[in-house]
C-alpha positions as semicolon CSV with decimal commas, in nm:
position;residue;x (nm);y (nm);z (nm)
1;M;0,006;0,002;-0,004
2;A;0,146;0,337;-0,103
3;A;0,188;0,601;0,160
4;K;-0,032;0,904;0,136
5;T;0,150;1,239;0,054
6;T;0,022;1,547;0,212
7;T;0,109;1,916;0,166
8;E;0,012;2,033;0,504
9;N;0,352;1,935;0,639
10;D;0,554;2,048;0,351
11;I;0,811;2,346;0,405
12;A;0,865;2,611;0,134
13;D;1,208;2,660;0,019
14;E;1,211;3,019;0,151
15;E;1,134;2,873;0,519
16;L;1,440;2,660;0,504
17;E;1,747;2,781;0,687
18;P;2,096;2,684;0,619
19;V;2,266;2,447;0,904
20;A;2,559;2,571;1,099
21;D;2,893;2,526;0,967
22;E;2,973;2,289;1,273
23;T;2,660;2,097;1,241
24;A;2,735;2,055;0,875
25;R;3,102;1,933;0,926
26;Q;2,966;1,694;1,184
27;A;2,715;1,540;0,942
28;Q;2,977;1,517;0,674
29;R;3,201;1,300;0,890
30;V;2,922;1,077;0,981
31;V;2,809;1,045;0,628
32;A;3,185;0,973;0,511
33;A;3,216;0,708;0,783
34;Y;2,908;0,509;0,659
35;A;2,932;0,573;0,290
36;T;3,077;0,248;0,108
37;D;3,284;0,457;-0,133
38;A;3,371;0,809;-0,242
39;D;3,089;0,815;-0,500
40;E;2,827;0,720;-0,250
41;C;2,971;0,973;0,007
42;R;2,946;1,253;-0,258
43;M;2,607;1,153;-0,358
44;L;2,462;1,140;0,006
45;L;2,633;1,485;0,087
46;S;2,481;1,635;-0,220
47;M;2,146;1,504;-0,136
48;L;2,149;1,659;0,211
49;G;2,279;1,973;0,092
50;I;2,603;1,979;0,279
51;G;2,851;1,885;0,020
52;P;3,196;2,045;0,002
53;S;3,189;2,388;-0,112
54;A;3,410;2,507;-0,383
55;K;3,672;2,740;-0,257
56;I;3,717;3,051;-0,475
57;D;4,039;3,237;-0,446
């Protein structure tokens, strides 16, 4: 049986706040520890929106 989807609990993009840098770093370490390889780690970090940021000099 498929789960019902509701919009009453959906959050609009403008209501989302970025996570703190330290929280993102901790989450990155946890994801890296449990990922089976580098590709999976990159995919999961990207899905969570906490992938490594490109440094522009």
